[in-house]
Structure formats: structure tokens, C-alpha cells
C-alpha positions as CSV (number, residue, x, y, z in Angstrom):
1,M,75.7,-68.9,20.2
2,T,74.4,-72.4,19.9
3,H,74.6,-75.0,22.6
4,K,76.7,-78.0,21.7
5,A,75.4,-81.5,21.8
6,P,77.3,-84.1,23.8
7,P,79.4,-86.6,21.8
8,T,77.5,-89.3,20.0
9,G,76.4,-92.1,22.3
10,Q,77.6,-90.3,25.4
11,G,75.0,-87.7,26.0
12,L,72.4,-87.0,28.7
13,H,71.2,-90.6,28.7
14,G,74.4,-92.6,28.3
15,Q,74.1,-95.4,25.8
16,D,70.4,-94.7,25.4
17,D,71.1,-91.7,23.1
18,L,70.0,-91.6,19.5
19,Q,72.9,-91.8,17.2
20,R,73.9,-89.0,14.7
21,N,74.0,-91.2,11.6
22,L,71.9,-89.2,9.1
23,T,74.2,-87.4,6.6
24,N,73.5,-84.2,4.6
25,R,72.3,-86.3,1.7
26,H,69.8,-88.0,3.8
27,I,68.5,-84.8,5.5
28,Q,68.1,-83.0,2.2
29,L,66.1,-85.8,0.6
30,I,64.0,-86.3,3.7
31,A,63.2,-82.6,3.7
32,I,62.2,-82.8,0.0
33,G,60.2,-86.0,0.5
34,G,58.4,-84.3,3.3
35,A,57.5,-81.4,1.1
36,I,56.0,-83.6,-1.7
37,G,53.0,-85.4,-0.4
38,T,50.6,-87.9,-2.0
39,G,48.1,-85.1,-2.2
40,L,50.1,-83.5,-5.0
41,F,49.9,-86.6,-7.2
42,M,46.3,-87.7,-6.5
43,G,44.6,-84.6,-4.9
44,S,45.7,-82.0,-7.5
45,G,42.9,-83.1,-9.9
46,K,40.2,-82.2,-7.4
47,T,41.9,-79.0,-6.3
48,I,42.2,-77.8,-9.9
49,S,38.5,-78.5,-10.6
50,L,37.6,-76.5,-7.5
51,A,39.9,-73.5,-7.8
52,G,40.8,-73.5,-11.5
53,P,44.2,-71.9,-12.4
54,S,44.2,-70.0,-9.1
55,I,45.2,-73.3,-7.4
56,V,48.8,-72.2,-8.3
57,F,48.4,-69.4,-5.8
58,V,46.9,-71.7,-3.2
59,Y,49.9,-74.0,-3.1
60,A,52.3,-71.1,-3.3
61,I,50.6,-69.3,-0.3
62,I,50.6,-72.5,1.8
63,G,54.2,-73.1,0.9
64,V,55.3,-69.6,1.9
65,M,53.5,-69.7,5.2
66,L,55.0,-73.1,6.1
67,F,58.4,-71.8,5.1
68,F,58.2,-69.3,8.0
69,V,57.1,-72.1,10.4
70,M,60.1,-74.1,9.4
71,R,62.4,-71.1,9.8
72,A,61.0,-70.6,13.3
73,M,61.6,-74.3,14.1
74,G,65.1,-74.1,12.6
75,E,66.2,-71.2,14.8
76,L,64.8,-72.9,17.9
77,L,66.5,-76.3,17.2
78,L,69.8,-74.6,16.5
79,S,69.6,-72.3,19.6
80,N,70.3,-75.5,21.6
81,L,71.6,-78.6,19.9
82,Q,70.4,-80.8,22.8
83,Y,66.9,-80.2,21.6
84,R,66.0,-83.5,20.0
85,S,62.9,-82.3,18.3
86,F,60.1,-79.7,18.8
87,I,58.8,-81.7,21.8
88,D,61.8,-80.5,23.7
89,F,61.6,-76.8,22.9
90,S,57.9,-76.6,23.3
91,A,58.1,-78.2,26.7
92,D,61.0,-76.0,27.7
93,L,59.5,-72.7,26.5
94,L,55.8,-73.1,27.0
95,G,55.7,-75.6,29.8
96,P,55.3,-79.4,30.4
97,W,51.8,-79.4,29.0
98,A,53.0,-78.2,25.6
99,G,55.6,-80.9,25.3
100,F,52.9,-83.5,26.3
101,F,50.3,-82.1,23.8
102,T,52.9,-81.6,21.0
103,G,54.5,-85.0,21.3
104,W,51.3,-87.0,21.6
105,T,49.5,-85.0,18.9
106,Y,52.4,-85.3,16.5
107,W,52.4,-89.1,17.2
108,F,48.7,-89.2,16.5
109,C,49.2,-87.0,13.3
110,W,51.5,-89.6,11.8
111,I,49.3,-92.5,12.9
112,V,46.3,-91.0,11.2
113,T,48.4,-90.0,8.2
114,G,49.9,-93.5,8.1
115,I,46.5,-95.0,8.1
116,A,45.6,-92.8,5.2
117,D,48.8,-94.0,3.4
118,V,48.1,-97.7,3.9
119,I,44.5,-97.0,2.7
120,A,46.0,-95.4,-0.4
121,I,48.6,-98.2,-0.9
122,S,45.7,-100.7,-0.8
123,A,43.8,-98.7,-3.4
124,Y,46.9,-98.4,-5.7
125,S,47.6,-102.1,-5.4
126,Q,44.2,-102.8,-6.9
127,F,45.6,-101.5,-10.2
128,W,47.8,-104.5,-10.6
129,F,46.1,-107.0,-8.3
130,P,42.3,-106.3,-8.5
131,G,41.4,-109.6,-6.8
132,L,43.6,-109.0,-3.7
133,P,41.8,-108.3,-0.4
134,Q,42.1,-104.6,0.5
135,W,43.7,-105.3,3.9
136,A,46.5,-107.5,2.5
137,P,48.7,-104.7,1.0
138,A,48.3,-102.6,4.1
139,I,49.5,-105.4,6.4
140,A,52.4,-106.2,4.0
141,C,53.5,-102.6,3.9
142,V,53.5,-102.0,7.6
143,G,55.4,-105.3,8.2
144,L,58.0,-104.3,5.6
145,L,58.6,-100.8,7.0
146,L,58.8,-102.1,10.5
147,G,61.4,-104.6,9.6
148,L,63.5,-102.1,7.8
149,N,63.3,-99.4,10.5
150,L,64.3,-101.8,13.2
151,L,67.7,-102.2,11.7
152,T,69.4,-98.8,11.7
153,V,68.5,-95.1,11.4
154,K,70.9,-94.9,8.4
155,L,68.8,-97.5,6.6
156,F,65.7,-95.3,7.2
157,G,67.7,-92.4,5.6
158,E,68.6,-94.6,2.6
159,I,65.0,-95.8,2.1
160,E,63.6,-92.2,2.3
161,F,66.4,-91.0,0.0
162,W,65.3,-93.3,-2.8
163,F,61.6,-92.9,-2.2
164,A,62.1,-89.1,-2.5
165,M,64.3,-89.5,-5.6
166,I,61.5,-91.4,-7.4
167,K,59.1,-88.5,-6.6
168,I,61.6,-85.9,-7.8
169,V,62.3,-87.7,-11.1
170,A,58.5,-88.1,-11.8
171,I,57.8,-84.4,-11.2
172,V,60.8,-83.1,-13.1
173,A,59.8,-85.4,-16.0
174,L,56.2,-84.0,-15.9
175,V,57.4,-80.4,-15.9
176,A,59.9,-81.1,-18.7
177,T,57.3,-82.9,-20.8
178,G,54.7,-80.2,-20.3
179,L,57.2,-77.4,-21.3
180,Y,58.1,-79.4,-24.4
181,M,54.5,-79.9,-25.4
182,V,53.8,-76.2,-25.0
183,G,56.9,-75.3,-27.0
184,A,55.9,-77.7,-29.7
185,A,52.3,-76.4,-29.8
186,F,51.0,-79.9,-29.1
187,V,47.3,-80.4,-30.0
188,S,45.3,-83.0,-28.1
189,P,42.9,-85.5,-29.7
190,A,40.1,-83.2,-28.5
191,G,41.6,-80.3,-30.4
192,R,43.0,-78.5,-27.4
193,A,46.3,-76.8,-28.1
194,A,49.0,-76.8,-25.4
195,S,49.6,-73.2,-24.4
196,L,50.3,-71.1,-21.3
197,S,47.3,-69.0,-22.3
198,N,45.1,-71.9,-21.1
199,L,45.8,-70.6,-17.6
200,W,43.8,-67.5,-18.2
201,N,41.7,-67.8,-21.4
202,D,38.8,-69.6,-19.8
203,G,37.3,-67.5,-17.1
204,G,40.6,-65.9,-16.0
205,M,42.8,-67.1,-13.1
206,F,39.8,-67.2,-10.8
207,P,37.1,-68.8,-12.9
208,N,35.1,-70.1,-9.9
209,G,35.4,-66.8,-7.9
210,M,36.9,-66.4,-4.5
211,M,34.9,-69.2,-3.0
212,G,36.4,-71.7,-5.5
213,F,39.8,-70.3,-4.6
214,F,39.2,-70.7,-0.9
215,A,37.9,-74.3,-1.4
216,G,41.2,-75.3,-2.8
217,F,42.9,-74.7,0.6
218,Q,40.9,-77.5,2.2
219,I,42.6,-80.2,0.2
220,A,45.9,-78.6,-0.7
221,V,47.0,-78.2,3.0
222,F,47.2,-82.0,3.3
223,A,49.8,-82.1,0.5
224,F,52.2,-80.3,2.8
225,V,51.9,-82.5,5.9
226,G,55.3,-83.9,6.8
227,I,57.2,-80.7,5.8
228,E,58.3,-80.4,9.4
229,L,59.8,-83.9,9.3
230,V,63.3,-82.5,9.1
231,G,62.8,-81.2,12.7
232,T,62.4,-84.8,14.0
233,T,65.8,-85.7,12.5
234,A,67.7,-83.1,14.4
235,A,68.9,-85.5,17.1
236,E,70.2,-87.9,14.4
237,A,71.8,-85.5,12.0
238,K,75.6,-85.6,11.8
239,D,76.1,-81.9,11.3
240,P,72.8,-80.1,12.2
241,E,74.3,-76.6,12.1
242,R,75.0,-77.1,8.4
243,T,72.4,-79.5,7.2
244,L,69.2,-78.1,8.9
245,P,69.6,-74.6,7.5
246,R,70.3,-75.9,4.0
247,A,67.3,-78.2,4.1
248,I,65.0,-75.5,5.3
249,N,66.3,-72.7,3.1
250,S,65.6,-74.9,0.0
251,I,61.9,-75.1,0.8
252,P,60.9,-72.2,-1.5
253,V,62.7,-73.7,-4.4
254,R,61.0,-77.0,-3.8
255,I,57.6,-75.4,-3.6
256,I,58.2,-73.5,-7.0
257,V,59.5,-76.6,-8.8
258,F,57.4,-79.4,-7.3
259,Y,54.1,-77.6,-6.9
260,V,53.8,-74.4,-8.9
261,L,55.6,-75.5,-12.1
262,A,54.0,-79.0,-12.0
263,L,50.5,-77.4,-11.8
264,I,51.3,-74.9,-14.5
265,A,52.6,-77.7,-16.8
266,I,49.4,-79.7,-16.2
267,M,47.0,-76.8,-16.9
268,A,49.0,-75.5,-19.9
269,V,48.6,-78.9,-21.6
270,T,45.2,-79.9,-20.3
271,P,42.8,-76.8,-19.8
272,W,41.5,-76.8,-16.2
273,R,37.9,-77.6,-17.2
274,D,39.2,-80.9,-18.8
275,V,40.9,-82.1,-15.7
276,V,38.9,-84.9,-14.1
277,P,38.7,-84.6,-10.3
278,G,38.8,-88.3,-9.7
279,K,41.9,-89.0,-11.8
280,S,45.5,-88.1,-11.4
281,P,46.3,-85.3,-13.9
282,F,49.9,-86.6,-13.9
283,V,48.6,-89.8,-15.6
284,E,46.6,-87.8,-18.1
285,L,49.5,-85.6,-19.2
286,F,51.8,-88.6,-19.8
287,V,49.0,-90.4,-21.7
288,L,48.7,-87.3,-24.0
289,A,52.4,-87.3,-24.5
290,G,52.2,-90.8,-25.9
291,L,53.5,-92.9,-23.0
292,P,51.4,-96.0,-23.1
293,A,52.6,-97.2,-19.7
294,A,51.7,-93.8,-18.1
295,A,49.1,-95.2,-15.8
296,G,51.3,-98.0,-14.6
297,V,54.3,-95.7,-14.1
298,I,52.4,-93.0,-12.2
299,N,50.7,-95.7,-10.1
300,F,54.1,-96.9,-9.1
301,V,55.3,-93.4,-8.3
302,V,52.2,-92.7,-6.2
303,L,52.5,-96.1,-4.5
304,T,56.1,-95.3,-3.5
305,S,55.0,-91.8,-2.4
306,A,52.4,-93.2,0.0
307,A,55.0,-95.8,1.2
308,S,57.5,-92.9,1.7
309,S,54.9,-91.0,3.8
310,A,54.2,-94.2,5.8
311,N,57.9,-94.7,6.3
312,S,58.3,-91.2,7.6
313,G,55.4,-91.8,10.0
314,V,56.9,-95.0,11.3
315,F,60.2,-93.1,11.9
316,S,58.6,-90.0,13.5
317,T,56.2,-91.7,15.8
318,S,58.9,-93.9,17.4
319,R,61.1,-90.8,18.0
320,M,58.2,-88.9,19.5
321,L,57.5,-91.8,21.9
322,Y,61.2,-91.8,22.8
323,G,61.2,-88.1,23.6
324,L,57.9,-88.4,25.6
325,A,59.3,-91.3,27.6
326,L,62.4,-89.3,28.5
327,K,60.1,-86.8,30.3
328,G,57.9,-89.3,31.9
329,D,55.0,-88.5,29.5
330,A,55.0,-92.0,28.0
331,P,55.7,-95.5,29.4
332,K,59.4,-95.9,30.4
333,S,59.8,-98.9,28.0
334,F,59.7,-96.5,25.0
335,H,62.9,-94.9,26.3
336,R,65.0,-98.1,25.8
337,L,66.9,-98.4,22.5
338,S,67.9,-101.5,20.6
339,R,71.6,-102.4,20.0
340,S,71.3,-100.4,16.8
341,S,70.3,-97.3,18.8
342,V,66.7,-97.5,17.4
343,P,63.6,-97.0,19.6
344,S,62.3,-100.5,18.8
345,R,59.5,-100.6,21.3
346,G,58.1,-97.4,20.0
347,L,58.3,-98.7,16.5
348,L,56.4,-101.9,17.4
349,F,53.7,-99.9,19.2
350,S,53.3,-97.4,16.3
351,C,53.1,-100.1,13.7
352,T,50.5,-102.0,15.7
353,C,48.4,-98.8,15.7
354,L,49.0,-98.4,11.9
355,L,47.3,-101.7,11.4
356,A,44.1,-99.9,12.5
357,G,44.1,-98.8,8.8
358,A,43.3,-102.4,7.8
359,F,40.4,-102.5,10.3
360,L,39.1,-99.1,9.1
361,M,38.9,-100.5,5.5
362,W,36.8,-103.3,6.9
363,V,34.5,-100.9,8.7
364,V,34.4,-98.3,5.8
365,P,34.8,-100.2,2.6
366,D,34.6,-97.0,0.5
367,L,38.3,-96.2,0.3
368,V,37.7,-92.6,-0.9
369,E,35.4,-91.8,2.0
370,A,37.8,-93.3,4.5
371,F,40.7,-91.5,2.9
372,T,38.9,-88.1,3.0
373,L,38.0,-88.4,6.6
374,V,41.5,-89.4,7.9
375,T,43.3,-86.8,5.7
376,T,41.2,-84.0,7.0
377,V,41.7,-85.0,10.6
378,S,45.5,-85.3,9.9
379,A,45.6,-81.8,8.4
380,I,43.8,-80.3,11.4
381,L,46.2,-82.0,13.8
382,F,49.3,-80.9,11.9
383,M,48.1,-77.3,11.9
384,F,47.9,-77.6,15.7
385,V,51.5,-78.8,15.9
386,W,52.7,-76.1,13.5
387,S,50.9,-73.5,15.7
388,L,52.7,-74.7,18.8
389,I,56.0,-74.4,17.0
390,L,55.1,-70.7,16.4
391,L,53.9,-70.1,19.9
392,S,57.2,-71.7,21.2
393,Y,59.1,-69.3,19.0
394,M,57.3,-66.3,20.4
395,A,58.0,-67.5,23.9
396,Y,61.7,-68.0,23.0
397,R,61.9,-64.4,21.8
398,R,60.6,-63.2,25.2
399,Q,62.5,-65.5,27.4
400,R,65.8,-66.0,25.5
401,A,66.5,-62.6,23.9
402,A,70.2,-63.0,24.2
403,L,70.2,-66.4,22.3
404,H,68.1,-64.8,19.6
405,E,70.5,-62.0,19.1
406,A,73.5,-64.4,19.0
407,S,71.7,-66.7,16.5
408,R,73.2,-67.0,13.0
409,Y,69.9,-68.4,11.7
410,K,67.2,-65.9,12.6
411,M,63.6,-66.3,11.4
412,P,62.7,-63.6,8.9
413,G,59.8,-61.5,10.0
414,G,60.1,-62.6,13.6
415,V,57.0,-62.4,15.9
416,A,54.9,-60.5,13.3
417,M,55.2,-63.4,10.8
418,C,54.3,-65.8,13.6
419,W,51.0,-64.0,14.1
420,A,50.4,-63.9,10.4
421,C,50.9,-67.7,10.1
422,L,48.6,-68.3,13.1
423,A,45.9,-66.1,11.5
424,F,46.3,-68.1,8.3
425,F,45.8,-71.5,10.1
426,A,42.7,-70.1,11.8
427,A,41.3,-69.0,8.4
428,I,41.9,-72.6,7.0
429,L,39.9,-74.0,10.0
430,G,37.1,-71.7,9.1
431,L,37.2,-72.9,5.5
432,L,36.9,-76.6,6.7
433,T,33.4,-75.8,7.9
434,L,32.2,-75.1,4.3
435,Q,32.1,-78.7,3.1
436,A,30.2,-81.6,4.8
437,D,33.0,-84.1,4.7
438,T,35.7,-81.8,6.1
439,R,33.2,-80.4,8.6
440,Q,32.6,-83.9,10.0
441,A,36.3,-84.3,10.6
442,L,36.5,-80.8,12.3
443,V,33.7,-81.8,14.7
444,V,35.3,-85.1,15.8
445,T,38.9,-83.8,16.2
446,P,38.4,-82.0,19.5
447,A,37.7,-85.4,21.1
448,W,41.4,-86.1,20.8
449,F,42.4,-82.9,22.7
450,A,39.8,-83.7,25.4
451,L,41.4,-87.2,25.8
452,L,44.9,-85.6,26.0
453,A,43.7,-83.2,28.7
454,I,42.4,-86.1,30.8
455,A,45.6,-88.1,30.2
456,Y,47.8,-85.2,31.1
457,Q,46.2,-84.8,34.5
458,F,46.8,-88.5,35.2
459,V,50.4,-88.3,34.1
460,R,51.1,-85.2,36.2
461,R,49.6,-86.8,39.3
462,R,51.7,-89.9,38.7
463,A,54.8,-87.8,38.2
464,S,54.3,-85.8,41.4
465,S,53.8,-89.0,43.4
466,Q,57.1,-90.6,42.2
467,P,60.2,-90.4,44.4
468,S,63.0,-88.1,43.3
469,G,65.6,-89.8,41.1
470,S,63.2,-91.6,38.8
471,C,64.2,-91.9,35.2
472,A,61.6,-89.5,34.0
473,E,63.1,-86.2,32.9
474,P,61.1,-83.2,34.0
475,S,60.7,-80.3,31.8
476,S,62.8,-78.1,33.9
477,A,65.7,-80.4,33.4
478,L,65.5,-80.2,29.6
479,P,68.8,-79.0,28.0
480,G,67.3,-75.7,27.0
481,A,66.1,-74.8,30.4
482,V,69.5,-73.5,31.5
483,A,70.9,-71.1,29.0
484,K,74.5,-72.1,29.5
485,P,76.7,-73.9,26.9
486,R,77.8,-77.3,27.9
């Protein structure tokens, strides 16, 4: 049995409730857009050079593990439709500290990812406007996304729908072009014939050994950040009991089509040793196919992909601040919504933080170095959030056994798969110690959790000193804390 949500606009917080204006079409494409990151378009060249053809297994393994994380999140969200996001169920099941750490870390995840995106947008803009200051496209992008997100949540859904559609069309076109070139036995100017045998006829599937295979995980994991975005839309989905399962269940198909088939198409046409780490293999394949505007087209696709990710970050961070403010873990002003039922103050604060990307480009003018640092920090923080989702699920199985038995959307593998996924994330953290640039990010990231621990003590002391009846919503008053349908 699932707990029913209150009618739109008349819930636990009266007129300050988020509105359920995202349709199935929006949710499906938001989920797809979250599963296709900028890392696939630009990072796949480096991952192929590191792991060779075995990179196909790298993306497949990460995708499978994250599918189970999403299934755990789906069962938890549908066990009580008054859970607005994973902040709510983590605070309810693990305690107030978990809601605080989850919410603020996820907010910081998207701020860091958004900074990476505006850095990428600035780099891609240099393709058409080489004389433009690097900070100008970053500021323009943040301003545009802020203006659009301030209007309505439905407009966010529409923007993300078309951003995701551009990515889908580009990848499907690449896969189709690659298959055609293989079928036609295309021969490149360098005398290389397009063939599936290119996947194993040069050193096998693991040409760089297991160390090369493991090195691919370091970069590939960033391509999947945002896959959990569908969980932050739960409070604004019109029919979550139908749309959330459909979006989550289609993740394996997306992984196969958008990652595995795309990488197979690239390496079948361009042998893995010929893939240049610093270039997008998407561009190279279309150039070989005779598309003279390939570089410009793919640059546009990657630019919209980065804008899509930044758009998701602007949306997610404002909803996280809204949820934190409801529990008294963020300033009360973030709880207030605009007339369009949009958390406008959270949007303004998050976009102001995103402008730090422009400052970072001034401090670290090497865009590649800056991008590598922030993407690694982002991947580490996202793995922390994914781990807390799994820990929440295990607590749910202990504390709400009846709800689990009544669930019509049970997580496959249950608690055993949770442990397997947690071990997998721990292994990836170990792999991040192998390279100097990723090791640097791994060393500085604990400072964020130390800062959160200090802030949490301050917030709890302030909450305990407040008189009863304040607007902060304690964890014990969360909708999931009482297992009774409303």
C-alpha cells in the first residue's frame, strides 16, 4: 500500500506546496537526460584510450549498479507519496542528520556539477567565438536558465524535454551511422576497415590489462551523475505511481542504447588505438562519414548537453533548499514559493553560487584542469548521496517490513544488492587514489563533510532553542514517520 499525497496546492503546507505539473512525457525525458551526461560526448575519448574496448563493460557495470540504486529510490518514494525527494526518506528512516547531510550534499553536488557545466559551455563557445572572454558565456547561461526556471516548473520540463531530445537524436544518429559504415565495409583514409572485429583484433577486449580497465571507471562514473534526478521530480509529477516506475525501469535500455551501442559503433569504425583522448570520438566518426559540419553539429549537441545538465542543477538545488527549509535545516526564506509555485529564492541563491564557475575560470585559466578537478569532486559527492539512498532502503526494510511486503514496486535483490552497490562505490573510491588529479579531489572532498558536521551542530542547537510551533518541520513530523495512510 502506498500513502496518498494531498490534493495539489492543499497539502501539508497549504499554498506553499510544490505543484504536480510534470507529465509522463516530461518525467521520461528528464530521466533520459539525466542518464546521458556530458562525459559520454567528451569524456569517452579518454576512457577508450585508457581501457580500450573493455570500456563497454565499464559503462555497462556502472549502469547496472545505478539501476539498483534507482530501484531502491523508487520503492522508497512510492512507499509514501508525501516524500518529496530522497531528503525526506533519508531523514525519516536514518534520522535528521541524514536528511541534513543528504540535502546539503546533493545541493553542493549540483553546484559543483553546474560549475563544471558552465566551464564546459565556455569552452564549447570558443569554437564559434574564439575572441569572447571565457566568463561571458558562463554568466549568460546562468542568467538565461534562472529566468526560464523562475516562470513555471512545466517550463523546466519543456526545456529539459527538448535538451534531452537533442542528445537522443545525436546518439541514435551516431549508432545508425556506425552500423551503416560497418555493413558497407567502409575504409577510412588511413586504410582502416570498419568492422566489429576491431573490438578484439588489437590486443583483445582488455588490451591495457585490468589496470587499464579499472582506470576507465574513474572518468566514466561522472557520465552518470544526474541519473537520480527523476527522484527530485517526485513532488511535481502528476502521476508518480505510473511515471516513476516507467522512467526507472527504462534505465537498462537507455544504458544499452546510449552508452554500450554508441561506444561499440565508435570503436568498430575507429579502432581504439586511433581514438584521440583529447577529441570527441563522436566528431571523428561523423567526419569519417563525410559530414563536413560534424564538428559544428556535435559542438552544438555537447553545448546543449552541458546546458541541460546546468538546467537540471538549477532545478534540483532549488528543490533541495525548499525541502531543507521545511525541516529547519536551511533558512526559512527558501520555503516560500512564488506565485507560480516555484522556490524562487532558492533558485536565486543557487544561481549566485553557480557564478563561482566564472570566478574559478579566472583563478584557474586552464579549462581542462578546472573541469577535471570539479568533475571528480562531483562524482565523489554523488556516490555519497547514492550510498545514503541505499542505507535508507536497508533501514526501510528493517523498520517498515509491512510497507515493503505491500509494495508493488519492490527493488530486485533487496538488501544483498544494496551491499553489493556499496562495495562497488567503495572500490571506485579506491581507484580514485591511482591518479594524481583524481587523488587531489579525493583529498579535499572530506573538508565539505567536516563543514557540514559543524553546521549540523549549530542547526540542531538553534532548533532545540526555538519555541514549539515554529515553521520548521522536524524529522519526526515527516509524512513517512507515521505509517498510516492519509
